[in-house]
N, C-alpha and C positions, 0 to 999 in steps of 0.2 A: 587489547592493543597496549595498554599500559604495562602489563606483565611482560609482553614480548619485547618492548623497548627496554624495560628494566633488565631483563635477562641478557639482552644483547649488549647493553652498556657494561653490565657487570662482567660479561665475558671479555669485552675489550679491555677493561681495566685489569682483569685477571691476567690477561696476556702481557700487559704493560708491567704488572707486578713481577712476572717471571722473567721478562726479557730486558727491562729497562729500570731495574730497581737495585740500588746499591746494597740494600739490606738482604735481598734474596739472591744476589749474584753468587753463583757457585764458584768459590775460590778459596784458597788457603786463608785461614784466619789466625791471628796471633793467639798464642797460648802463654798465659802468665807473662805477658809483655814481650814475647819473642815471636817474630814472624819468620818462618823458614821458607826459603825459595831455592830453586835449582835452575838448571839450564833450560828446562821445558816450561817453566812457570809463565814466561811471557812470550812463548812461541805463538806464531800465527795471530798476532794482534791481541793476545790475551792481556788481561789487566786484573789487578787486585783492588778490592775495597776493604782495607783492614778496619774492622769495626770493633771486634771483641777484645777484651783483656788488655787494654792499654794501661800502662802504669800511670796513676794519677796522684800528683803531689799537691794537695790543697795547701794554700797559704804559703807556698814555697816557690821561689824562682830557682830552678835546678842548678844553673850555672852562675847567674849574676846575683843571686840572693846571698844574704849573709846568714850565718847560723847553721846549725846542724840540720841535715835533711831528715824529714820525717819518713816514716815507713809508708810506702805507697799503697794505695788501694787499686784494685783492678776493676775497671768500668768499661762499658761499651759506649761508643760515641753517640751522644744524644740522650744518654741516660738521665743526666741532670741539666736543667736549663740555666742554672747559676751556681755560684760557689756556696750557697747555704746548704746544699745537699739535702734539701727538704727538711732541714732542722730549724725549728721555730726561732731559736735564740741565736742562730748563726747569721752573719751578714752575707748578703748576696754579692757584695762587692769584694774586691781584693785581687790577689794574684794566685796563680797555680801553674803547674807544669804537667805536660803530657809527654810520656817517653815510650818509644818503641825500638826494640833491638831487632835488626834484620840480619839473619844468618843465611849466607849464600853458600849452598853446597856445590855449586857449579863454578864456572869461570866468572871473573869480574864482568859486570855489565853496567852500561850507562842507563840510569833510570831517571824518570821525571815524575814528580808528584804534584798533582793539582790540589791546592789547599783552598777550599771555599772560605768565605768570610769568617774571620776570627774576631771575637768580641772582647776588647775593642782595640787594644794595642798589643803587638806581638813581636817575638824574635824567634827565628828558627835556627837550630844548631844541627850541623852534620858532623858527627865525630868530634864534638866539643868546639867546633868553629862556627861562628855566626855567619849565615849565608843570606839571610833576609830579615829585614826589620821594618815594622810599620808603627808610627807613633812613638810615644815615650812611655816606658813602663814604670818609671819612678813615681811614687805616690805624690811627691811634692810638685813635680813638674809634669804630671800625667797629661797625655794628649792622645785621644783615640782616633784611629784611622781604620776604616773598613775597606778591604780590597781583596779580590781573588788573586791568588798567586800560583805560579808554577815554579817549582824548585827542582833543579837537575843536579845529580851527583853520581859518583861511581860507587856501585855496591860491590865491595870486596867480600872477603869471608865474613866479616862482621861490620855492621854499620849502625852507629848509635844515632837515633833521631829524637830530638827533643824540641818541644814547642813551649816556650814561656809566654803566658798570656796574662795581661792585667786589664781589669775593667772597673771603672768608677762612674760610669754614666749610663750604660745600656741595661735594659731589663734582662737580656741574655748575657751570660758570662762564659768565657772559655771557648772550647771547640765543640760546636753543636752539630756540625754537618760532617760526614765522613769524607776522608781524602780518597783520591784515586791514584794508584801506583801502577806504572807501566813504562814501556819504552817511550822515548820522546815522540816518535811518530804516532804511537797509539794514543797517548794522552792529548797530543795536539789535535788529532782527528776527532777525539771525543769532544773536546772543547769547541772545535769548529762546528761540528754537527749540532751541538746544543745551541750555539749562537745562530745558526741557520734557522733552526726551528723557531726560536724566539723572534728572530728577525721577521720571519713570515707572519707569525701571529701579530706582532706589533705593527708592521707596515700595513697589513691587510686591514686591521682594525682602524688605524688612523686614516687610511684611504676611505673606508666606509663612513667614518665620522665626517670627513671633509665633504664627501658627496652628499651626505644627509643634511649637513648644515647649508650647503648651496641650494639644495632642493627646498629647504625650509625658508630661506630668504626669498625664493620665488613664489612659494605656495603658502607660507605663513601658517603651517599646521604644527600644533604643539607636539604631536607624536614624533615628528622629524627631529625636533629639538631633543626630546628624551632619548631617541635612538642615537642621535649624534653624540650626546654627552655619554651615553652608555659605551659606545665604541671608543670615544676619547679616553674615558676612565680606564677601560680595559687595556688600551694601547699603552697608557702611562704605567699601569700596573705590571704588564709583562715586559717592560723595558728594563727592569731591575738587573738582569744579568749583564747588560752592557755597562750600566752604572757601576756594578761591582768590579768589573775589570778596569774601569777608569780610576776608581777609588774615590772616596768621599770622606770629608773631615767631619761634617755635621751629621754624626751617626743617627741621633734620635730623630732629626727632621726627615732623613731618608726613609726610615722605617715607618714613621707616622704617615708620610705621603703614600708609601706603598700600601699600608692598611686602609687608609681613607679612600684611596682610588678604587679599591675593591668594593667598598661599601657604597660608594657613589654608583658604581655599576649595578650593584644589587638593588639599590633604591630605584634606579631608572627602569630596571627590568620589572620590578613590582608595579611601578607606575604605568608602564606600557601595558602590562597584563590587565590592570584595573581599567585602563582607558578603553581598550578594545572590547572588554567585557561589559562596558557601560556602568562601571562601579565608581568611576572617579568623581562623580557629582554627589555621591551619597555622603551622609553626615559622618558615618563611621570612618570612611576613608579620609575625609578632610580633617576630622578632629582626632583620629586615632592613627591610622596607618601612615599617613603623610608625615605628621610630626615625629612618629617613631623612626621612620626611615631617615629623615633629616637629622634627628638626634643621634642616631647611630653613626652617621657620617662624621658628625662633630666629635662624638665619643671616641671613635676609632682614630681620630687625628690627635686630639688633645690629651687623651689618657696616656698613650705611649710617649708623647712629647714632654708632658709636664708632671705626670703623676708616677708612672712606673719607674722613671729615672730616679725618683726620690724614695719610692717604696716598691722595689722589685718583687717583694714577697707577695704583692697583689697580682702578680702575673697570672697565677692560676685562676684567680677569680675573673680577671679580664678575659682569659681564654674561654672560660665557661660561659661568660655572657655572650661573647661574639659567636661561639659555637651554637648556643641556644637560639640566638637571633637568626643565624643562617638557616637552621632547621625550620624555624617558624616561617621565615620568608619563603622557603622552598615549598612548604605545605600551602601557603597562601597562593602562590603562583599556580600550583596544581589545581587548587580550588577554582581560580579564575578561568583556567583552561577548561575544566569540566563544565563550568557555567556557560561558557561560550558554545561548547558542543551542544548543550541542552537547548540553547537559543537557536540552534541551527545555523550558526554563522560559519562561513567558509574560512578555512585557514586555521581554525582552532585545533584541529588534530595536529597540525604542525606545531602550534604553540604548546600543546600538551606534550608532544615529543621533546621539544626544546626544554621545557620546564622539568620533565622527568630526567633528562640527561643532566641538566644543571643540578637538580636536587640530589641525584646519586653522586655527582662529583663532589658536592659539599659533604654528604654523609661519608663518602670514601675518605675525604681529607680529615674529617673529624675522628673517624675510628681507626685510621692507620697512622696516627701521629707517632713518630719515632719508629715506624715500621716501613716507611716508603720515602725514597728520595730518588728522583730520576738520574740516570747516567747521561744519556745523550739527548733526551727530549724534555718535555715540560711536565708539570704536575697534572694529575687527572682533572683537578678542578679547573685548571687553566684550559685544558682541552675542552672541558664541558662548557666553560664560559665562551669559548670561541664558537662552539656548536650553537650555543644560544644566540649569539650574534647573527650567525648565518640563518638560523631558523626564523628569527625575528625579521631579518631582511626580506625573506621570502613571504612571511606572513603579512608584512606591511603592504606588499603588492596586492594581496587579496583584500586587505582592509581598504586601501585606497580605491581599488577597483569597485568594491561594494559601495563606497561613497559616491563614486562617479555614476554608477548605475542608479543609485537613489536620486542623485541630482537630475539625471536624464528622465527618470520617471516623474519627478516633480515638475520638470520643464514641460513634459508632454501634458501633464495635468493642468499646468498653468496655461498652456496654449489653448487647451479645450475651454478652460474657464474664461480666458480672454475672448474667445470666439463667442461664447454664450453672452457675456456681458456686452460685447460689441453689438450683437444682434438686438439685445434689449435697449442699448443706448440709441441704436439707429431707429428703433420703433418710437422711443421717446422723442427723438429729434423730429421725426415725421409728425408726431402728434403736436409738437410745439409749433412747427411750421403751419400746420392746419389751424391751430388756435390763433396764431398771429395773423394769419390771413383773414380769419373770421372777424377778429377784433378790428383789424384795419378796415375791413369792408363795412362793419357796423358803425364805425366812427366817422367814416368818410362822408356819409350823407348828412348827419346833423351838423357837422362842422361846415360843410358847403352851404347848408341852409343859413347858418349864422352869418357867413360872409355875404350871402345874397341879401339878407335883411339889412346888413350894415350898408352895403352899396345902395340899396333902395332908399334908405334914410338919407344918404348923402345927396342923391339926385332928385329927391322929391321935395326939396326946399322946406323940410320940416323945421319949424322955428324952435331952436334950442339955444340955451345960453352957452357961454364959453366953457364953463366948468363941465357941463354935460358933454360938449363937443370933445373936450380933452379925455373924458372917460370913454367916449365912443372910440376915439383914436386908440386908446390903450386896449380896449376890447378887440379892436381890429388887429393890433399887433399880436396879442395873445392868440387870437384865432389863427393867424398865419403861422405862429409857432406850433400850434396843435396840428395844423395841416402838414408842416414839415416833419413832425414826429410820426404822423400817420404814414407819410411817404417812406420814412425809415423802416417802420414796421412792415410795410409791404415789401421792401427790399430784403429784410431779414427773413420774411416768409418764403422768399424764393431762394436765397443763398445765405448760408450761415455766416459767411465772412462779411465783415464790414468793409465797404469799398470807400477808400479815402480819396477825395478829390482835392488835393492840396494845391495851393498857389501862394506865392510870396505876398505877404501882407504886413502892414505896420501893426505890431502887437499892441502898441500904445492905443491906437484907434480902436482896435478890436475890443480891448478891455473897457475903454471908455463907453463904447456902444453897448457892451454887455451890462455895464453899470446903469446906464440910462434906461435900458429895457426893463431892468428889475427894480428900479427906484419906485415906480408906482406900487408894486407889490409890497416893498418894504414899508411904504407909507400906510398901506392898508393894514399891515400887521402892527403898525405903531412902533417900528424899529428904526433906530438911527443907522443909516446906510452911507458909508463913505468909501472913497477910493483915493489912493496915493500913487501917482505914476512918475517915473523919472523924466527929466528933461531930455535925456538921451533917447534918440529914436531907435527902437529895436525892431528889426524885421525877422520874420520867421515863415517857413513853409508850413501852412496849416490848412485844414479843412474847416472853413468858417462855421458851417452848420453843425458839424459833429462836435467841434471843440466848444461851441456855444452851448450845445446840449450837455457836455461834460461839466462845464463850469456852472451851468444852470442847475444841474442836479445837486451839486455841492451847495450852491446858494439856497435852493429851496429846502435842502436838508437843514441848513442853518436857520432859515425862517421857522421851521417846525419846532426847533428846540430852543430858540431864543425867546425869552419872555418879553412882555410889553415894555417899551422904552429901553430894550436892550440894544446892543451895538453889534454891527457887522462891518468889517473893514477889509477892503481889498488893497493889497500893496504889491508892487513889483520892483525888483532891483536886479542887478546883474553883477556877478563877480566871476567866479569860475564857471558858473552856470546861470541861466536865466532862472530866477526864483520868484514865484508868485504865491502869496499867502492869502488865504481867506480865513479870517479869525472871527469868532463870535464870543459873546458873553453868556452863552446858554448854560444849561445844567451840566454839560460835560458827559463823558463816556466812562463807564466803569473800567478799571484796569483789565479785568478778565475778558471784557468784550472788545477792547480796543484792537487786538490782533485780528479780529474776525470781521470788522466792519466792511471790508471790501469784498467779502465772500458773497457769492450769489445766494439769494433767498435767506440771507441772515438779517434779521430785524429784531431789535430789542427796544420796545416802546412800552411805557407804563400804561396802565389802564386809564382810559379817558383821553389819551393822545391819539392823533390821527394814525390809523394803521397803514403800513406800507408792505410791499412785497419783498423788500430787501434787494432791489435791483438797481436803484439809482446810483449808489456809490460804486457798485460793481461795474455798471456801464461806464461811469466816469473814468474809472481806472483803466478799463479796456481801451477807451478812446485815447487817453493820455499815453498809454503804452504804445499805441499805434502811431503816435507822433514822436516816438523815440524818447519819451520822458518817463518820469516816475512820480508817484505821489506818496506822501507820508502824512501821518496824523499824530498829533500830540494833544492830550486832554487830561484834565483833572476834574474829578467830580466837584460841581459847584463853581468852577472857575473857567468854564467854556472850553472850546475846542479850536484848534488851529490846523488847517489843512495846508500843506506846503507842496506845490507842484514845481518840479524841476524839469528844465529842458537843456540838453547839452548845447554848448556853444556851436559845435560842428553841425547841429541839426538846423540852424537858423540862417544859413547862407550869409549874406552881408548883414551883420547884426546891427550896425549903427551907421549913421551918416552925420 
């Protein structure tokens, strides 16, 4: 498959080389600075790309310069990238002139010449007359301007064409790209066709970038960001023909942006390849590939902008570095595609095809330097980049579909797991109901017996002193509490839900009664037990039995952890909410245990302390939540614990009178 794709792409690029390449276009070429044409040269829309044997006058401005003209050298356009002529001791900056003599053997004809960007200020002469000028060629007042131009003139028997070019800022100098010569209609058609091609590439890429970023905002997937940035960078990169025709003053920034946008695209392509192959989390990618890609993006921007402008002789080294990097990235992307195929992932054959196309495009660009320049279309690497965008777009659909299928599989598995756990939980709840029913049944008889004996003692006129009678009354109250709780257990054994039977009550009286009911217990524990209530009467809808049980659980918890002669205080106030605090001077709760004290079956007691089941505070919280309130706990080891219960003002009806 790889070989087939490679052969196909090479064949396509070979066709482009023959049909849309200035360097291979079959046409008359200058000989020793003279281009000969006749009446048939431009017939049927034909055009010329004069490349060979231009007269080149280095360090000389042919018309506007001072001093004697040097003997010209004959060069082909693109042979030298700057004025050093690859000589180590020669400056890459300066001025030079390019001259071509056109000899017309036929009738005079109006011709147009497309002149691609010249580096970096220029003046064009036709028969000794200046017909176009960009920037300032004088060394002292030099100002560079890069812009594509079309110059029209009448070609008589002999036409002298001279281009004077000065450069003191860019790493390229002079005329680096061949001109196109033809009739006005032909040249205009070529320029228009090229702009159409680049317009399609640019607009399509930017549209896909916009779509990808919109999808990313909705789905928040990293791969959409990478793909969107890839398309955006490509769109910026292929917009340069339009910028060239508009013209730009900041020459170095323009080319730095053009280079860096290409390497941002390459970095995103490599990152997408790694991500879909599952390599993006590996150490070599995070510590090696990713920094390399980011570094090359910065390198391709700042080196042309800041370094090559000062040392253009380094342009060859810069070119070798970026060519080597592109070849390396192409190999890496191919490796990721092969890995995905071995993993059996769908869409990776497409990824392989796209990476092969882009890799061949890069290699073609590297090995055809100064041998290829498109006439009407784009560069092979730009076509390859657009193919990569299309392939990645299709591959993303496979990738996202695979994720969706995996999510669906996990959802089905989760549903099965939930069903299993639900059945297990239902069984546990059934066992709990059975246990509660048995406990309630077993407790009911002895508690009833206690009540019977108390009633018998009351009616049998047994002689007891006042203190004993008070204790007997306390025992009766506690027995009634136990009976109430046994009744609650019976309810829970029938229905898991707690049934609240609320009615409007004075909260002050409720807390006062709660305090009095637990005062004998506090005295038995040897604990100072106090209550502070506001004068303001506060009413609330509450279930007296359940709320008494909730507060009772908190108070008994305080009894268990407060030492002899310790203190427990109940306080109520009202601001934005009703706030009731129950504070003690006990040993406190460890910070790591505090977040869990309201959890069911959570109990942390030291050895020797009464053991609990961890249900008291959990039940208290459940009942308080059922009243529309909430409970918080604050504690420090050795400094006691404070439970704060809040009830919303809107939960209490008429709150005060």
